N, C-alpha and C positions, 0 to 999 in steps of 0.2 A: 077267710082270705081276702085281699083288698087289690083292685089292679092299678096299676100306676103309670101315664105316661109318657114316656121319653121325648121330648122337643126338641128340636134343632136349635138350642142355645143361639144369640147373638151373637156375634164373631165381632164386632169391629163394625167402624165408620163405613156407611153405604156397602156394608156386603150384606145380598137379601137373598144367597143362595148357595149351596155348596150340592157337590158328586156325593155320594155313597161311591167310597174307594174299594171297601173291604170290612165286612162283618169280620170283628174278635170272638163273638161270643153265639152261640146257636140256638135255637131253641132248644130248652131246656136249660142249659147252663145256669148253673148260681152266679150271682154275680153281687159281689159286695158295694160297697156306698164309696166311689170316687173311681171306680174302676171299670177304664175305658173298654167302653160296647161296642165302639165301629168305630172305623176312621176315613175320614170327609176329604175333599178337598177345592176350596176355595178357586177364583180364577189367579190367585196367586203363592197360597200356602196350603202343605198337606197339612191336619191336625185331630185329635182324638174328641170323643165325642164320653166324656164320663155317664156314671149313673149317679144320679141322685138320693138313690135309695138305695137299701140290699133286696133281694128278692131273687126269683129265678123267668127266666126271658120266658114268656110265654107267647112274641108274635110280633115277624118283621114287616113293620107293612112296607119298606121301600126292599128293592134288591139292590144288587151291586151294578152301579153306573147308572142309575137314577137320580134326577134331581130334585132338589127337597129346596122346600122354603124356610129360610126362619121362622121360629114359629110354629111349625108343623109336629105334628102328633111321628117317629119314626119307630118307635116301637112300642110295646106293651111287657112290663115287670112287673109281676104276680109276689107281693111283698104279704110278710106277715103277718097279723093284725090275732086282737083278743075275739073271748069266742060270740060274742055277740055282734061284733063287728065280720067277724063271717057270717051269721048266717042271715044282717043283711046284705051280705053280698050275694053268697047264693042266692037268698031272694030275689032278687033283682038281679040275676046272671041272665035270664033273656033279651031282659032289656035294656041291662049293660052292653050285652054280644053283639043285641040288632043297631044298637048305637056304635059298639068297635065298626061294627061292617060300613055300615055309612060311611063313617070315616076313612074306613081305607079306600069305598069306590072315591070318593073327593080325591085323596089324597094321589090316589092313580090317575084320574082325570086328568089333577093337577101337571105332573109327572107326566105325565103323555103330552099339555099340549107345548109344541113344537117352540121354545126359547129359545134354538143353537142358530145361528148362522153360518155357521162356517162351513156344514154342507152347500148354502148358495155359491152360485159364481156371480151373485149380484152384489154391490156393492151397495150401505147403507149408510148413511152416516149414525153416530151415534147419537145425535137425536131425532131421529127417525125409529131406528132400534127399543131408543126409551120408549116414545109412543107407543109402538108396533107390543111392548111388553106391557106397556099398562091399559092398554084394550081390550089385551086378550086376541091377539091379530098375529095369524099362526106366519113361519117362512112362506108355504105355501099361496095364503093371502096374500101378501106381503107382490110373492114375486106374478101374482097376476096383476098388481098394480102400475097404470100405466106412467111412467114418469116424464114429468117436463123439464128433467134438469140437464143436468152437459151428458152426452153418455145417456142421454135414457134416463138416466138416476130420479129415485123418487125421493123429494122434498119435501120437506116440513109439510110446505101446502099442500102437495098430492093424497097424503096420505089420511090431513085431518077433514079435507074432503070428501078421503071413501070413507072413513068413518062416520060425514055425519047423515053423510048416503046410501051406509048400512043399516043404521038406524033407524032411520027413515022407513027397513026393512024388503024394501025393491030387491038393495046386492045381497042380501043376505042366502039367500040358497043356492045360488050362483056360488057363489066363496066356496062356501059347503059341501058341493058337488064336486065344484072342479078341485079340490083342494086334493085328494086323489091322484088326480089324473099328473097334476101337480109334482107329487112328490114322488113320484114312480122316478118319472130322470133323474131325480138332481141324485136318488139314492143309488142307481144304474149306474154313474160314473166310479163312483168309491165304489163298487163289490167289484167293478173291473178295475180296476187300479191296485185293489189287493189282490187280484188273482194276478195280475203280473210284477209285482215287490218279488217275490222269491224269483223269477224267473234269472238266471247268470251267465254271458252271452259265455263267457271262456269256461264255468263249471269252478271255476280258482275263487271267485268274489263272495264275499261275503254280503249278507242282504241282513241290516239288522232296524226295526221296526225302530221309527222316531217314539220316544215316551211321554206321558202325557202332558207334563212339561214341556220338552221341546216341541211338541204340535202348536201347546199356545203360546209359546212363544215364539215360532212361527205366525202366525196367522196375527203375532200382536206390529210384531214389525213389518207384515205383507201388509198391512190395514192401516200403519201410522204414515208408509211412504205414499200410500193412496190418500190418504188424508191433508194431509200438511204439504205443501210447498219446499221443502229443505232447500236454505242457503248455508254458506259459513264462511265464518272469517278464525283469521290464523295471527296470533298475537307470540313471538319471543320475550319470553320472560328470563330476567336475572333474579336466580334466587340466590346469588351465593353467600347470602347475609343468614338468609332460613337455613343454606345447610351448614353457614359455622355453629349459628346457635344452639342449633337441634344436636351434632354434635360435643356440644361446649354442657348441652344442662339433662341430657336422654337420661346418664344415670342415677345424676340426681334427681330426676323426676321417676322415674319408674318405684326408686328406693322409696321415692316421701307418696308416692299416689299408688304404687303397687302395679301400675299399668303401665302398658311399651308406649313411648310415644314415636307415631311416624308423622309423614308426611302428611298425611292425609288431611286429618282434626286440624292445620294451617292454613293445607288452601279448604278446609272446608271454612270455615272460621270469615279469609279473602272475600270467600261467593255470601252468604250471606250478609257480610256489609258494603258488597253492590249491590244485592239484589234492593235491600234496605234503598237506596243511590237514586236506585231501576226498575218503580215499584211493574213498570212498561212490563219489565222479565220472566215478573210472579201471579203471573197470569194464566188463563184457559180460553180454550171454546168451545161453545156447548152450539153448532149450528152457529145460529147469523149468527150470537150472541157473545160480547167478550166479558168471562166472570174479573171480578178481583179479587185476588185473593187475602186475606184479611192477614194470614197467618205464613211465616214462614217455612217450607217446612224442606227440607234436604233429602232428596234420594239418593240414594247412593250405590250405585251397581256394583254387585258382589258377586262371583266366581263362584261359583261349587263345585268339589270335589268331582261328581259324575259329569264337568263338563256345561253345566244348565247354570244358567243366570239368574236372580233373585236380587228386587231392589227394597230392601227398608226402606224406611223414614227414619228423619233426625227431624222428631217436631218442636216448632220454633228452634228454631233454629241460630237464630240473632239473638237469641235470650242467654243464648250457655259462652262463659266463658272458655277458653281453652282447653282448661281441662276439664269441663264440664262436655267437651266436647270431643277431646282423647274417651273421657270415659266411655262415650253412647256410641261412636265409632266400633270400640275395642268391644261391643255388647255386644253390635247387632251385628257384627261381622261373623263374631264369635259365634252367636247364636244361627246365625245365616247356613254355617260348614257344618254346624251340628246337625241342621236337620231343625230345631226348636224355635224360629222366629212364631207367631204368633200371625192369626190374620191380620190383626189392627196394625203390628208392625208393619206392613208394605202398603196400606194409604193412606192416603192425604196428602199425597208429595206434591209438589207447588214447583221445582225446579231438581235439575238432578245434577248427579256429578258423576265420569268415572274415571275410574285413573286406570286408563291403556299401555301406562308407564310400566304398571306391574309386570310387564311380559313382555319388554324393550323395545316396548314400540316409539317414535320419536314421536306421532299422531296418529290420529283419525277422524275420520268422521263419521260421528256416533247420529245412532235416527233416535227422533224423539219420542220418550215415553209418554203418550197419550194418555190423556186429554191440552199433558202440558203446551206449552209453547216453546221448548230452550234443552240442551242438555252439552256441557262441559264437558270435553275431554283433558284429562288430566293426563302431557307428556313424559316420556322416561329423562331425568335431569343427566344430564351429559357436561363432560371438563370439554373445553370448545375454547380458543384465543378469541377477543374480542380486543377489540375497540376503549380504551379507558380515559375518559379524557378528564385529565387537572390541569390546575390553574399554570401549571408549568410546560405544559402542551400535551400532546397520547401518544398513547404508547400503547402498547401491542402486551394484553395479557391471559392472565387463565383464568377462566369463570365458567359456573355452575348455571349450566345453562337448560331451560325448558322449553316446551310450545304446548300453547295453550290455542287449543279446538274447538270454535262456538258453530252448534249447530240451532238454526231459530229458525221457524214459522213464518217465511214474507209472508202470508195471508194477511198475520195481524203486529209480526216485526219489519220496521225495511231496517237498512244496513247501517242508518245512523245511531238507531237506537242497541243496532246488537254489537256491532265494532265497537260501540261509546264503551257497552256493561265491560267487556271483556277488557276492555283496554283498564276499565277499572279498576276490574280483580287484578288486574299486572302490576297497575300502580301498586297496591296496597298490596304483593307481594314483595315487592322491589323496595318499597320503603319500609322493610321492617326493625324494624328497632333490635339491630344484636346483642342489646344489655337489656332487656324489658326480661321480666321475670314472668313465672309461668304459675 
């Protein structure tokens, strides 16, 4: 018999870890090649990990809710081998068992390392969190660092100074000793709130615990408000030509391409063009650094059947024609609703668009998807009376109009850029050629 280590596979750009949410196979179960063994969750998408071999599951190296790093062994599968191979394996069993036990201990140590900042009451920037993770600094240690930033926040300089001091051996014992003392008060409020949750004042209220995705969304939204200085610009757009053109070609489009033509890909096309004109909106912020993105990857906020929200990403959106954009929008939207998105489908976004008009909203003030610096909300298209200018004079007519609501990060995007960008999107939409082909 041979033993095979099932490792957490690479799941996409910038995905370094995942949480085990459910074991689909128990110790002793037979497993076929490519059969799902367990379910995992990244910070955006749930997925399954299949086995690369056929055999019997003999050991689970992690439990439910454990955090696992990409490339780590998560299970041991015993596979069938020829007779000589079996004898070799049996002879080497004691040494192999010792090696596996060592792997388990290392895995447990990594899993036990506190890398979840959700239990901390303090705010830490993404740069500080990344440095802490890379240097193996626990949340408890981070709580002990005296911050020099606003409201006592820990800055990049503070954590680098702490790391330098810790490496010298002066503060390390203190941090190790004090870590449990700090961790206990952090855990206490969580336990208290869990006990308070089921209490109903009138006895008729239904108490529902947030699911994992809703907790993540809650954390992202709060962190974004704390991180970015949100400001909004609004502009009304006449999309009469777009409405008429879509009505004219949608049947032929679906017949030829096998895809429905919605307004979303038309809007996405205009946004991608505007981002090429204003690359200052296609950036991200990391601490005190601005990162100019080479590619234009449009995030597309999508509502899920369970009420949650996810943002799949259209990669290199500026390189797609309208047909390609429509196919990408429909594919990601359908797979999002069916729960079939892959981790890489939600990674690498550089700007996000959300269609609040789908639910009848005229406009909204969306929250920025970190670490991006802007997000555009598409309002509902409505028939409204409007002044129409002609060479013969002005008159009132019925037009199809909508609002664009642009939220942007005032730390790095001023009103001139934020307003000019959304105005350019509007210009592209209003200049839409009603005679164009698709």
